[in-house]
Short mmCIF file of the C-alpha atoms (twelve columns), coordinates in Angstrom:
data_MODEL
# 
_entry.id   MODEL 
# 
loop_
_atom_site.group_PDB 
_atom_site.id 
_atom_site.type_symbol 
_atom_site.label_atom_id 
_atom_site.label_alt_id 
_atom_site.label_comp_id 
_atom_site.label_asym_id 
_atom_site.label_seq_id 
_atom_site.Cartn_x 
_atom_site.Cartn_y 
_atom_site.Cartn_z 
_atom_site.pdbx_PDB_model_num 
ATOM 1   C CA . MET A 1   -16.382 -69.301 -62.789 1 
ATOM 2   C CA . LYS A 2   -19.380 -68.560 -59.593 1 
ATOM 3   C CA . SER A 3   -16.804 -69.102 -57.244 1 
ATOM 4   C CA . THR A 4   -14.500 -66.561 -58.964 1 
ATOM 5   C CA . LEU A 5   -17.704 -63.918 -59.378 1 
ATOM 6   C CA . SER A 6   -18.736 -65.228 -55.569 1 
ATOM 7   C CA . PHE A 7   -15.253 -64.427 -54.209 1 
ATOM 8   C CA . TYR A 8   -15.145 -60.723 -56.084 1 
ATOM 9   C CA . SER A 9   -18.162 -60.328 -54.570 1 
ATOM 10  C CA . THR A 10  -17.197 -60.548 -51.271 1 
ATOM 11  C CA . VAL A 11  -13.964 -59.055 -51.569 1 
ATOM 12  C CA . LEU A 12  -16.083 -55.723 -52.676 1 
ATOM 13  C CA . LEU A 13  -18.491 -56.178 -49.553 1 
ATOM 14  C CA . ILE A 14  -15.802 -56.019 -47.429 1 
ATOM 15  C CA . LEU A 15  -13.786 -52.882 -49.218 1 
ATOM 16  C CA . SER A 16  -17.274 -51.133 -48.933 1 
ATOM 17  C CA . ALA A 17  -17.754 -51.617 -45.578 1 
ATOM 18  C CA . CYS A 18  -14.113 -50.733 -44.677 1 
ATOM 19  C CA . PHE A 19  -14.985 -47.467 -46.384 1 
ATOM 20  C CA . LEU A 20  -17.913 -46.865 -44.864 1 
ATOM 21  C CA . ASN A 21  -16.353 -47.697 -41.487 1 
ATOM 22  C CA . THR A 22  -13.469 -45.308 -42.097 1 
ATOM 23  C CA . ALA A 23  -16.089 -42.307 -43.131 1 
ATOM 24  C CA . LYS A 24  -18.024 -43.228 -39.986 1 
ATOM 25  C CA . ALA A 25  -14.857 -42.844 -37.862 1 
ATOM 26  C CA . ALA A 26  -14.163 -39.444 -39.581 1 
ATOM 27  C CA . GLU A 27  -17.075 -38.261 -38.328 1 
ATOM 28  C CA . VAL A 28  -16.684 -36.961 -34.753 1 
ATOM 29  C CA . GLU A 29  -20.130 -37.241 -32.374 1 
ATOM 30  C CA . ILE A 30  -20.071 -34.433 -29.886 1 
ATOM 31  C CA . PRO A 31  -22.672 -34.390 -26.854 1 
ATOM 32  C CA . ILE A 32  -26.236 -32.694 -27.957 1 
ATOM 33  C CA . MET A 33  -25.719 -30.414 -24.461 1 
ATOM 34  C CA . ASP A 34  -22.071 -29.144 -25.955 1 
ATOM 35  C CA . LEU A 35  -24.234 -27.761 -28.861 1 
ATOM 36  C CA . VAL A 36  -27.204 -26.322 -27.403 1 
ATOM 37  C CA . ASP A 37  -28.580 -23.678 -24.309 1 
ATOM 38  C CA . VAL A 38  -31.775 -24.610 -22.902 1 
ATOM 39  C CA . GLN A 39  -34.086 -21.931 -23.029 1 
ATOM 40  C CA . GLY A 40  -35.281 -20.665 -19.747 1 
ATOM 41  C CA . ILE A 41  -32.279 -22.414 -18.040 1 
ATOM 42  C CA . ARG A 42  -29.512 -20.050 -17.715 1 
ATOM 43  C CA . GLU A 43  -27.129 -18.157 -15.472 1 
ATOM 44  C CA . ASN A 44  -28.199 -14.655 -13.836 1 
ATOM 45  C CA . GLN A 45  -25.794 -12.239 -12.868 1 
ATOM 46  C CA . LEU A 46  -26.076 -9.874  -9.768  1 
ATOM 47  C CA . VAL A 47  -24.601 -6.697  -8.513  1 
ATOM 48  C CA . GLY A 48  -24.031 -4.762  -5.648  1 
ATOM 49  C CA . TYR A 49  -21.809 -1.983  -4.244  1 
ATOM 50  C CA . GLY A 50  -19.868 -2.489  -0.830  1 
ATOM 51  C CA . LEU A 51  -16.970 -1.651  1.269   1 
ATOM 52  C CA . VAL A 52  -13.803 -3.341  2.256   1 
ATOM 53  C CA . VAL A 53  -12.258 -2.609  5.500   1 
ATOM 54  C CA . GLY A 54  -8.880  -3.691  7.129   1 
ATOM 55  C CA . LEU A 55  -6.703  -2.743  4.478   1 
ATOM 56  C CA . ALA A 56  -3.484  -1.170  6.365   1 
ATOM 57  C CA . GLY A 57  -3.602  2.251   4.815   1 
ATOM 58  C CA . ASN A 58  -4.053  1.170   1.415   1 
ATOM 59  C CA . GLY A 59  -7.460  2.412   0.892   1 
ATOM 60  C CA . ASP A 60  -9.147  4.985   -1.130  1 
ATOM 61  C CA . ARG A 61  -7.278  8.396   -0.370  1 
ATOM 62  C CA . ASN A 62  -9.269  11.552  0.534   1 
ATOM 63  C CA . GLN A 63  -10.293 12.653  -2.872  1 
ATOM 64  C CA . VAL A 64  -12.514 9.745   -3.362  1 
ATOM 65  C CA . LYS A 65  -15.438 11.591  -1.553  1 
ATOM 66  C CA . PHE A 66  -17.752 8.741   -2.054  1 
ATOM 67  C CA . THR A 67  -16.100 6.135   -0.022  1 
ATOM 68  C CA . SER A 68  -16.276 8.524   3.456   1 
ATOM 69  C CA . GLN A 69  -19.961 9.099   2.373   1 
ATOM 70  C CA . SER A 70  -20.464 5.567   2.368   1 
ATOM 71  C CA . VAL A 71  -18.875 5.114   5.632   1 
ATOM 72  C CA . THR A 72  -20.800 8.416   7.319   1 
ATOM 73  C CA . ASN A 73  -23.884 6.551   6.226   1 
ATOM 74  C CA . MET A 74  -23.219 3.059   7.567   1 
ATOM 75  C CA . LEU A 75  -22.070 4.763   10.704  1 
ATOM 76  C CA . ARG A 76  -25.300 6.465   10.886  1 
ATOM 77  C CA . GLN A 77  -27.266 3.224   10.612  1 
ATOM 78  C CA . PHE A 78  -25.637 1.770   13.939  1 
ATOM 79  C CA . GLY A 79  -26.216 5.127   15.551  1 
ATOM 80  C CA . VAL A 80  -23.187 7.004   15.089  1 
ATOM 81  C CA . GLN A 81  -23.930 10.123  14.342  1 
ATOM 82  C CA . LEU A 82  -21.325 12.669  12.880  1 
ATOM 83  C CA . ASP A 83  -21.628 16.140  11.867  1 
ATOM 84  C CA . ALA A 84  -22.396 17.118  8.323   1 
ATOM 85  C CA . ASN A 85  -19.050 18.992  8.162   1 
ATOM 86  C CA . THR A 86  -17.275 15.896  9.374   1 
ATOM 87  C CA . ASP A 87  -14.826 14.564  6.460   1 
ATOM 88  C CA . PRO A 88  -13.406 11.165  8.085   1 
ATOM 89  C CA . LYS A 89  -9.830  10.813  6.783   1 
ATOM 90  C CA . LEU A 90  -10.053 6.995   5.949   1 
ATOM 91  C CA . ARG A 91  -7.053  5.417   4.677   1 
ATOM 92  C CA . ASN A 92  -8.316  1.443   5.627   1 
ATOM 93  C CA . VAL A 93  -11.738 1.515   3.823   1 
ATOM 94  C CA . ALA A 94  -12.094 1.038   -0.322  1 
ATOM 95  C CA . SER A 95  -15.112 1.373   -2.221  1 
ATOM 96  C CA . VAL A 96  -15.713 -1.937  -4.384  1 
ATOM 97  C CA . SER A 97  -18.179 -3.504  -6.752  1 
ATOM 98  C CA . VAL A 98  -19.351 -6.816  -6.237  1 
ATOM 99  C CA . THR A 99  -20.699 -9.252  -8.843  1 
ATOM 100 C CA . ALA A 100 -22.115 -12.735 -8.294  1 
ATOM 101 C CA . THR A 101 -23.333 -15.454 -10.986 1 
ATOM 102 C CA . VAL A 102 -26.107 -17.415 -10.104 1 
ATOM 103 C CA . ASP A 103 -26.872 -20.991 -11.333 1 
ATOM 104 C CA . PRO A 104 -30.080 -22.023 -13.118 1 
ATOM 105 C CA . MET A 105 -32.560 -23.103 -10.738 1 
ATOM 106 C CA . ALA A 106 -30.263 -22.045 -7.680  1 
ATOM 107 C CA . GLY A 107 -32.677 -22.919 -4.450  1 
ATOM 108 C CA . LEU A 108 -32.315 -20.731 -0.888  1 
ATOM 109 C CA . GLY A 109 -29.255 -20.601 1.029   1 
ATOM 110 C CA . GLN A 110 -27.169 -21.898 -1.701  1 
ATOM 111 C CA . LYS A 111 -23.414 -20.313 -1.687  1 
ATOM 112 C CA . LEU A 112 -22.297 -17.960 -4.381  1 
ATOM 113 C CA . ASP A 113 -18.522 -17.147 -5.147  1 
ATOM 114 C CA . VAL A 114 -18.239 -13.408 -5.549  1 
ATOM 115 C CA . VAL A 115 -15.767 -11.080 -7.296  1 
ATOM 116 C CA . VAL A 116 -14.893 -7.880  -5.433  1 
ATOM 117 C CA . SER A 117 -13.201 -5.018  -7.419  1 
ATOM 118 C CA . SER A 118 -12.362 -1.601  -6.377  1 
ATOM 119 C CA . ILE A 119 -14.231 1.612   -7.662  1 
ATOM 120 C CA . GLY A 120 -11.686 4.245   -6.006  1 
ATOM 121 C CA . ASP A 121 -7.937  4.756   -5.806  1 
ATOM 122 C CA . ALA A 122 -7.328  2.123   -3.267  1 
ATOM 123 C CA . LYS A 123 -3.860  0.465   -3.832  1 
ATOM 124 C CA . SER A 124 -4.410  -2.981  -2.664  1 
ATOM 125 C CA . LEU A 125 -7.259  -5.395  -1.283  1 
ATOM 126 C CA . ARG A 126 -5.131  -7.606  0.529   1 
ATOM 127 C CA . GLY A 127 -6.119  -8.426  4.163   1 
ATOM 128 C CA . GLY A 128 -9.465  -6.616  3.538   1 
ATOM 129 C CA . THR A 129 -12.995 -7.655  4.767   1 
ATOM 130 C CA . LEU A 130 -16.239 -7.394  2.569   1 
ATOM 131 C CA . LEU A 131 -18.844 -5.817  4.909   1 
ATOM 132 C CA . LEU A 132 -22.611 -6.776  4.462   1 
ATOM 133 C CA . THR A 133 -23.553 -6.099  0.778   1 
ATOM 134 C CA . PRO A 134 -26.649 -6.604  -0.848  1 
ATOM 135 C CA . LEU A 135 -26.717 -8.193  -4.331  1 
ATOM 136 C CA . ARG A 136 -29.461 -7.013  -7.046  1 
ATOM 137 C CA . GLY A 137 -30.574 -8.582  -9.872  1 
ATOM 138 C CA . ILE A 138 -31.541 -6.308  -13.337 1 
ATOM 139 C CA . ASP A 139 -34.877 -5.538  -11.776 1 
ATOM 140 C CA . GLY A 140 -33.164 -4.208  -9.017  1 
ATOM 141 C CA . GLU A 141 -34.545 -6.910  -6.540  1 
ATOM 142 C CA . VAL A 142 -32.163 -8.297  -3.630  1 
ATOM 143 C CA . TYR A 143 -31.419 -11.587 -4.274  1 
ATOM 144 C CA . ALA A 144 -28.452 -12.396 -2.063  1 
ATOM 145 C CA . VAL A 145 -26.099 -10.811 0.287   1 
ATOM 146 C CA . ALA A 146 -22.124 -11.324 0.443   1 
ATOM 147 C CA . GLN A 147 -19.641 -10.598 3.222   1 
ATOM 148 C CA . GLY A 148 -16.389 -12.284 4.299   1 
ATOM 149 C CA . ASN A 149 -12.865 -12.190 3.917   1 
ATOM 150 C CA . VAL A 150 -11.464 -11.030 0.563   1 
ATOM 151 C CA . VAL A 151 -8.823  -13.683 -1.263  1 
ATOM 152 C CA . ILE A 152 -6.228  -11.740 -3.542  1 
ATOM 153 C CA . GLY A 153 -4.277  -13.492 -6.642  1 
ATOM 154 C CA . GLY A 154 -1.634  -10.843 -6.712  1 
ATOM 155 C CA . VAL A 155 1.393   -8.646  -4.585  1 
ATOM 156 C CA . SER A 156 2.924   -5.361  -4.847  1 
ATOM 157 C CA . ALA A 157 5.906   -3.313  -2.801  1 
ATOM 158 C CA . GLN A 158 6.630   0.221   -3.083  1 
ATOM 159 C CA . GLY A 159 9.693   1.552   -1.623  1 
ATOM 160 C CA . GLN A 160 10.291  5.558   -0.218  1 
ATOM 161 C CA . SER A 161 11.915  6.187   -3.614  1 
ATOM 162 C CA . GLY A 162 9.112   5.761   -5.450  1 
ATOM 163 C CA . SER A 163 10.038  2.276   -7.219  1 
ATOM 164 C CA . SER A 164 7.377   -0.056  -7.196  1 
ATOM 165 C CA . VAL A 165 6.839   -3.848  -8.095  1 
ATOM 166 C CA . SER A 166 4.121   -5.880  -8.449  1 
ATOM 167 C CA . ILE A 167 2.648   -9.006  -9.525  1 
ATOM 168 C CA . ASN A 168 -0.882  -9.873  -10.776 1 
ATOM 169 C CA . ILE A 169 -4.065  -7.756  -9.540  1 
ATOM 170 C CA . THR A 170 -4.148  -6.721  -6.265  1 
ATOM 171 C CA . THR A 171 -7.277  -4.545  -6.506  1 
ATOM 172 C CA . ALA A 172 -9.477  -7.321  -7.392  1 
ATOM 173 C CA . GLY A 173 -10.030 -10.550 -5.498  1 
ATOM 174 C CA . ARG A 174 -12.802 -13.180 -4.456  1 
ATOM 175 C CA . VAL A 175 -14.897 -14.149 -1.518  1 
ATOM 176 C CA . PRO A 176 -15.277 -17.842 -2.139  1 
ATOM 177 C CA . GLY A 177 -18.585 -18.643 -0.981  1 
ATOM 178 C CA . GLY A 178 -19.227 -14.922 0.539   1 
ATOM 179 C CA . ALA A 179 -22.598 -14.433 -0.950  1 
ATOM 180 C CA . THR A 180 -26.090 -16.576 0.223   1 
ATOM 181 C CA . LEU A 181 -29.083 -16.633 -2.118  1 
ATOM 182 C CA . GLU A 182 -32.124 -15.073 -0.296  1 
ATOM 183 C CA . LYS A 183 -34.459 -15.124 -3.013  1 
ATOM 184 C CA . GLU A 184 -35.022 -17.595 -6.086  1 
ATOM 185 C CA . ILE A 185 -34.672 -16.580 -9.477  1 
ATOM 186 C CA . ALA A 186 -37.927 -17.465 -11.014 1 
ATOM 187 C CA . SER A 187 -37.939 -19.794 -14.283 1 
ATOM 188 C CA . ASP A 188 -40.848 -21.284 -16.075 1 
ATOM 189 C CA . PHE A 189 -39.081 -24.114 -17.464 1 
ATOM 190 C CA . ASN A 190 -41.257 -26.817 -15.986 1 
ATOM 191 C CA . GLN A 191 -44.119 -25.027 -17.019 1 
ATOM 192 C CA . ARG A 192 -43.441 -25.209 -20.726 1 
ATOM 193 C CA . PRO A 193 -45.319 -27.385 -23.206 1 
ATOM 194 C CA . THR A 194 -42.150 -27.638 -25.099 1 
ATOM 195 C CA . VAL A 195 -38.184 -27.385 -24.494 1 
ATOM 196 C CA . THR A 196 -36.334 -24.951 -26.930 1 
ATOM 197 C CA . LEU A 197 -32.693 -26.035 -27.621 1 
ATOM 198 C CA . ASN A 198 -30.681 -22.797 -28.841 1 
ATOM 199 C CA . LEU A 199 -27.956 -23.429 -31.151 1 
ATOM 200 C CA . ARG A 200 -24.635 -21.882 -30.017 1 
ATOM 201 C CA . LYS A 201 -23.519 -22.280 -33.514 1 
ATOM 202 C CA . PRO A 202 -26.415 -21.900 -35.909 1 
ATOM 203 C CA . SER A 203 -26.267 -24.806 -38.342 1 
ATOM 204 C CA . PHE A 204 -29.365 -26.387 -40.854 1 
ATOM 205 C CA . THR A 205 -27.206 -29.783 -40.528 1 
ATOM 206 C CA . THR A 206 -26.956 -29.650 -36.994 1 
ATOM 207 C CA . ALA A 207 -30.450 -28.833 -36.309 1 
ATOM 208 C CA . LYS A 208 -31.566 -31.669 -38.580 1 
ATOM 209 C CA . ASN A 209 -29.221 -34.250 -36.922 1 
ATOM 210 C CA . ILE A 210 -30.427 -32.893 -33.244 1 
ATOM 211 C CA . ALA A 211 -34.032 -32.932 -33.934 1 
ATOM 212 C CA . ARG A 212 -33.042 -36.652 -36.024 1 
ATOM 213 C CA . GLU A 213 -31.646 -38.087 -33.009 1 
ATOM 214 C CA . ILE A 214 -34.008 -36.781 -30.457 1 
ATOM 215 C CA . ASN A 215 -37.066 -38.545 -32.763 1 
ATOM 216 C CA . ASN A 216 -34.536 -41.889 -33.272 1 
ATOM 217 C CA . THR A 217 -34.644 -42.080 -29.255 1 
ATOM 218 C CA . PHE A 218 -38.229 -40.754 -27.932 1 
ATOM 219 C CA . GLY A 219 -40.489 -41.335 -30.912 1 
ATOM 220 C CA . PRO A 220 -41.426 -39.498 -34.330 1 
ATOM 221 C CA . ASN A 221 -42.704 -35.889 -34.238 1 
ATOM 222 C CA . VAL A 222 -41.187 -35.259 -30.817 1 
ATOM 223 C CA . ALA A 223 -38.382 -32.714 -32.028 1 
ATOM 224 C CA . THR A 224 -38.746 -30.180 -34.594 1 
ATOM 225 C CA . ALA A 225 -35.845 -28.320 -36.068 1 
ATOM 226 C CA . ILE A 226 -37.328 -24.877 -36.608 1 
ATOM 227 C CA . ASN A 227 -34.915 -23.053 -38.151 1 
ATOM 228 C CA . GLN A 228 -30.826 -23.182 -38.159 1 
ATOM 229 C CA . SER A 229 -30.450 -21.956 -34.701 1 
ATOM 230 C CA . ARG A 230 -33.716 -23.560 -32.773 1 
ATOM 231 C CA . VAL A 231 -34.876 -27.186 -31.919 1 
ATOM 232 C CA . GLU A 232 -38.089 -27.636 -30.188 1 
ATOM 233 C CA . MET A 233 -39.210 -30.936 -28.716 1 
ATOM 234 C CA . ARG A 234 -42.368 -32.100 -27.118 1 
ATOM 235 C CA . ALA A 235 -41.712 -32.371 -22.971 1 
ATOM 236 C CA . PRO A 236 -43.952 -34.449 -20.752 1 
ATOM 237 C CA . GLU A 237 -46.107 -32.349 -17.876 1 
ATOM 238 C CA . ASP A 238 -44.702 -34.431 -15.209 1 
ATOM 239 C CA . THR A 239 -41.862 -33.045 -13.503 1 
ATOM 240 C CA . GLN A 240 -40.059 -36.130 -12.926 1 
ATOM 241 C CA . GLN A 241 -40.714 -37.682 -16.377 1 
ATOM 242 C CA . ARG A 242 -39.259 -34.362 -17.683 1 
ATOM 243 C CA . VAL A 243 -36.037 -34.317 -15.674 1 
ATOM 244 C CA . VAL A 244 -35.552 -38.238 -17.089 1 
ATOM 245 C CA . MET A 245 -36.024 -36.783 -20.590 1 
ATOM 246 C CA . MET A 246 -33.238 -34.265 -20.141 1 
ATOM 247 C CA . SER A 247 -30.920 -36.528 -18.274 1 
ATOM 248 C CA . MET A 248 -31.325 -38.752 -21.214 1 
ATOM 249 C CA . LEU A 249 -30.729 -35.860 -23.895 1 
ATOM 250 C CA . GLU A 250 -27.162 -35.275 -21.811 1 
ATOM 251 C CA . ASP A 251 -26.271 -38.554 -23.036 1 
ATOM 252 C CA . MET A 252 -26.919 -37.919 -26.618 1 
ATOM 253 C CA . LYS A 253 -24.644 -37.425 -29.470 1 
ATOM 254 C CA . VAL A 254 -24.935 -36.044 -33.073 1 
ATOM 255 C CA . VAL A 255 -22.572 -34.916 -35.863 1 
ATOM 256 C CA . GLU A 256 -22.170 -31.065 -36.044 1 
ATOM 257 C CA . GLY A 257 -22.625 -29.605 -39.238 1 
ATOM 258 C CA . ARG A 258 -19.618 -28.168 -41.459 1 
ATOM 259 C CA . LYS A 259 -18.146 -25.002 -39.358 1 
ATOM 260 C CA . PRO A 260 -17.690 -22.017 -41.916 1 
ATOM 261 C CA . ALA A 261 -14.572 -20.764 -42.921 1 
ATOM 262 C CA . ARG A 262 -12.699 -18.194 -41.046 1 
ATOM 263 C CA . VAL A 263 -9.812  -16.274 -40.540 1 
ATOM 264 C CA . VAL A 264 -9.413  -14.357 -37.387 1 
ATOM 265 C CA . PHE A 265 -7.056  -11.665 -37.009 1 
ATOM 266 C CA . ASN A 266 -6.145  -10.136 -33.248 1 
ATOM 267 C CA . ALA A 267 -4.882  -6.694  -34.022 1 
ATOM 268 C CA . ARG A 268 -3.997  -6.218  -30.408 1 
ATOM 269 C CA . THR A 269 -1.668  -9.259  -30.148 1 
ATOM 270 C CA . GLY A 270 -0.601  -9.665  -33.631 1 
ATOM 271 C CA . THR A 271 -2.647  -13.393 -33.444 1 
ATOM 272 C CA . ILE A 272 -3.989  -15.106 -36.306 1 
ATOM 273 C CA . VAL A 273 -5.965  -18.328 -36.339 1 
ATOM 274 C CA . ILE A 274 -6.655  -20.200 -39.426 1 
ATOM 275 C CA . GLY A 275 -9.846  -22.595 -39.679 1 
ATOM 276 C CA . LYS A 276 -9.462  -25.954 -41.056 1 
ATOM 277 C CA . ASN A 277 -12.000 -25.285 -43.973 1 
ATOM 278 C CA . VAL A 278 -10.262 -22.199 -45.539 1 
ATOM 279 C CA . LYS A 279 -8.774  -22.849 -48.726 1 
ATOM 280 C CA . ILE A 280 -7.276  -20.278 -51.129 1 
ATOM 281 C CA . GLY A 281 -8.313  -19.711 -55.371 1 
ATOM 282 C CA . GLU A 282 -5.776  -19.762 -57.525 1 
ATOM 283 C CA . ALA A 283 -3.334  -16.911 -57.119 1 
ATOM 284 C CA . ALA A 284 0.160   -15.455 -57.155 1 
ATOM 285 C CA . VAL A 285 1.324   -13.952 -53.955 1 
ATOM 286 C CA . SER A 286 4.819   -11.704 -53.531 1 
ATOM 287 C CA . HIS A 287 5.593   -9.837  -50.521 1 
ATOM 288 C CA . GLY A 288 8.514   -7.665  -49.628 1 
ATOM 289 C CA . ASN A 289 9.108   -4.547  -47.232 1 
ATOM 290 C CA . LEU A 290 10.235  -1.351  -47.963 1 
ATOM 291 C CA . THR A 291 12.643  0.354   -45.623 1 
ATOM 292 C CA . VAL A 292 13.257  4.688   -45.527 1 
ATOM 293 C CA . ARG A 293 16.565  5.275   -43.245 1 
ATOM 294 C CA . ILE A 294 16.856  8.799   -42.405 1 
ATOM 295 C CA . THR A 295 20.421  9.651   -40.235 1 
ATOM 296 C CA . GLU A 296 20.640  12.847  -38.820 1 
ATOM 297 C CA . THR A 297 24.840  13.683  -38.206 1 
ATOM 298 C CA . PRO A 298 24.393  17.676  -37.446 1 
ATOM 299 C CA . GLN A 299 28.141  19.476  -37.923 1 
ATOM 300 C CA . VAL A 300 29.264  22.192  -35.983 1 
ATOM 301 C CA . SER A 301 30.495  24.953  -38.611 1 
ATOM 302 C CA . GLN A 302 32.927  27.730  -36.987 1 
ATOM 303 C CA . PRO A 303 34.141  30.965  -38.490 1 
ATOM 304 C CA . ASN A 304 37.907  31.628  -39.188 1 
ATOM 305 C CA . PRO A 305 39.696  33.764  -36.450 1 
ATOM 306 C CA . MET A 306 38.962  37.676  -36.306 1 
ATOM 307 C CA . SER A 307 36.160  37.365  -38.884 1 
ATOM 308 C CA . GLY A 308 33.634  38.260  -36.359 1 
ATOM 309 C CA . GLY A 309 31.527  35.110  -37.170 1 
ATOM 310 C CA . GLN A 310 29.222  33.135  -35.062 1 
ATOM 311 C CA . THR A 311 29.317  29.313  -34.495 1 
ATOM 312 C CA . THR A 312 26.561  27.683  -35.877 1 
ATOM 313 C CA . VAL A 313 25.205  24.408  -36.209 1 
ATOM 314 C CA . VAL A 314 24.530  23.177  -39.609 1 
ATOM 315 C CA . PRO A 315 21.879  20.004  -40.210 1 
ATOM 316 C CA . ARG A 316 22.760  17.023  -42.217 1 
ATOM 317 C CA . SER A 317 20.893  14.314  -43.216 1 
ATOM 318 C CA . GLN A 318 21.635  11.403  -45.346 1 
ATOM 319 C CA . ILE A 319 18.506  9.396   -46.432 1 
ATOM 320 C CA . GLY A 320 18.340  5.558   -47.825 1 
ATOM 321 C CA . ILE A 321 15.787  3.507   -49.499 1 
ATOM 322 C CA . GLU A 322 15.861  -0.354  -48.972 1 
ATOM 323 C CA . GLU A 323 13.577  -2.786  -50.513 1 
ATOM 324 C CA . GLU A 324 13.780  -6.393  -49.650 1 
ATOM 325 C CA . GLN A 325 13.548  -8.934  -52.632 1 
ATOM 326 C CA . ALA A 326 10.758  -10.716 -52.630 1 
ATOM 327 C CA . LYS A 327 9.898   -13.931 -53.762 1 
ATOM 328 C CA . MET A 328 6.491   -14.904 -56.239 1 
ATOM 329 C CA . MET A 329 4.705   -17.935 -54.795 1 
ATOM 330 C CA . VAL A 330 2.088   -19.572 -56.800 1 
ATOM 331 C CA . TRP A 331 -0.941  -21.097 -55.109 1 
ATOM 332 C CA . PRO A 332 -2.830  -23.659 -57.248 1 
ATOM 333 C CA . LEU A 333 -6.761  -23.517 -57.053 1 
ATOM 334 C CA . GLY A 334 -8.121  -25.263 -53.860 1 
ATOM 335 C CA . THR A 335 -4.590  -24.716 -51.843 1 
ATOM 336 C CA . GLU A 336 -5.362  -25.935 -48.153 1 
ATOM 337 C CA . LEU A 337 -4.130  -24.847 -44.923 1 
ATOM 338 C CA . ASP A 338 -0.878  -26.911 -44.581 1 
ATOM 339 C CA . THR A 339 -0.153  -25.443 -47.812 1 
ATOM 340 C CA . ILE A 340 -0.294  -21.950 -46.784 1 
ATOM 341 C CA . VAL A 341 1.415   -22.090 -43.655 1 
ATOM 342 C CA . ASN A 342 4.211   -23.932 -45.158 1 
ATOM 343 C CA . ALA A 343 4.544   -21.487 -47.961 1 
ATOM 344 C CA . VAL A 344 4.376   -18.554 -45.151 1 
ATOM 345 C CA . ASN A 345 7.108   -20.111 -43.386 1 
ATOM 346 C CA . SER A 346 8.954   -20.547 -46.140 1 
ATOM 347 C CA . LEU A 347 8.996   -16.887 -47.199 1 
ATOM 348 C CA . GLY A 348 9.765   -15.773 -43.506 1 
ATOM 349 C CA . ALA A 349 6.784   -13.809 -43.288 1 
ATOM 350 C CA . THR A 350 5.886   -12.148 -40.042 1 
ATOM 351 C CA . PRO A 351 2.464   -12.605 -38.203 1 
ATOM 352 C CA . THR A 352 1.963   -8.678  -39.756 1 
ATOM 353 C CA . ASP A 353 3.100   -10.266 -43.112 1 
ATOM 354 C CA . LEU A 354 0.508   -12.712 -42.758 1 
ATOM 355 C CA . MET A 355 -2.202  -10.617 -42.047 1 
ATOM 356 C CA . SER A 356 -1.068  -8.571  -45.255 1 
ATOM 357 C CA . ILE A 357 -1.157  -11.232 -47.453 1 
ATOM 358 C CA . LEU A 358 -4.625  -13.213 -46.034 1 
ATOM 359 C CA . GLN A 359 -6.290  -9.153  -46.440 1 
ATOM 360 C CA . ALA A 360 -4.846  -8.652  -49.910 1 
ATOM 361 C CA . LEU A 361 -6.065  -12.187 -51.049 1 
ATOM 362 C CA . HIS A 362 -9.302  -11.647 -49.515 1 
ATOM 363 C CA . GLN A 363 -9.282  -8.299  -51.953 1 
ATOM 364 C CA . ALA A 364 -8.728  -10.087 -54.747 1 
ATOM 365 C CA . GLY A 365 -11.019 -12.698 -54.240 1 
ATOM 366 C CA . ALA A 366 -8.991  -15.500 -53.819 1 
ATOM 367 C CA . LEU A 367 -9.597  -16.478 -50.458 1 
ATOM 368 C CA . ASN A 368 -12.889 -18.504 -49.761 1 
ATOM 369 C CA . ALA A 369 -13.350 -17.466 -45.969 1 
ATOM 370 C CA . GLU A 370 -14.667 -15.007 -43.896 1 
ATOM 371 C CA . LEU A 371 -12.163 -12.235 -42.474 1 
ATOM 372 C CA . VAL A 372 -12.871 -11.795 -38.788 1 
ATOM 373 C CA . VAL A 373 -11.085 -9.098  -36.692 1 
ATOM 374 C CA . ILE A 374 -11.365 -8.526  -32.937 1 
# 
């Protein structure tokens, strides 16, 4: 009897362990640094105004006055004096905006990729060269300078008859490594007593898991979950120790909290994305299309000979209304994503129809999800 009980106890323990392992396997751990942004370590944007030359007749036209003014001002800096009434007709020059992104903690002399975009009516920037352009930050200070050959990923051609063909965009390009950082962007990351982690997707569960994992690694009371969007952890004053701590933080993984149930509509492209957690309350759905057709068949009415009448056009309209037979479908309580998709596909509904069905379910209170229209 005891051996039998011992056997069953062993079997139960094994099954319990299997269930626990299965539950743990279903939980996907994600690196902490993929879930948060470190306050004080972020990218910074720079912008500038410049000129692209050498465009072989594809530059800005005469009606773009600021391009000729910019060229005149540039030539004056090199000692070339032009009369105030002189209007240089330049077709090889284009005014452009120049943008760049500075990586966190970037140092002096580092190279940056820049994006060059036409401001005027230039046809193409292919083959052009960006002249020396200062890049400024939001505070108006110059942090980098850019210059170099513009690389274009598109091509266009036009015939004398006016017909044209183009592939991709020819009025925007890049200058790889075309900017040099001349001034560092200050950061107080190393001076702060704490390191603040801002969650990209606010969640109390995720914040709790991050704080718990940090405390398990570095010791109790090192990290504190302030709210669903922020976790703060005490950091050493020594710079080297702080770097080691952040390096260890990059290797940590946690289980992300439950994601909100959402249905996203893109009205421009007709794209619909339904999240995994979306469920439907008990509801009956019927959807059909109503088509109204109006056909105009005008007829010519001619008078009898010698009657003195006039030939006229008599309008004749034929109006027809067709309504497709819609199938009624019942979705039980707690219906999940797979059932929704299969049911809609069986009805032969288009993305527009699906959008209408889900919106109607939301209005009826049967859609347990948030509707997001972009």
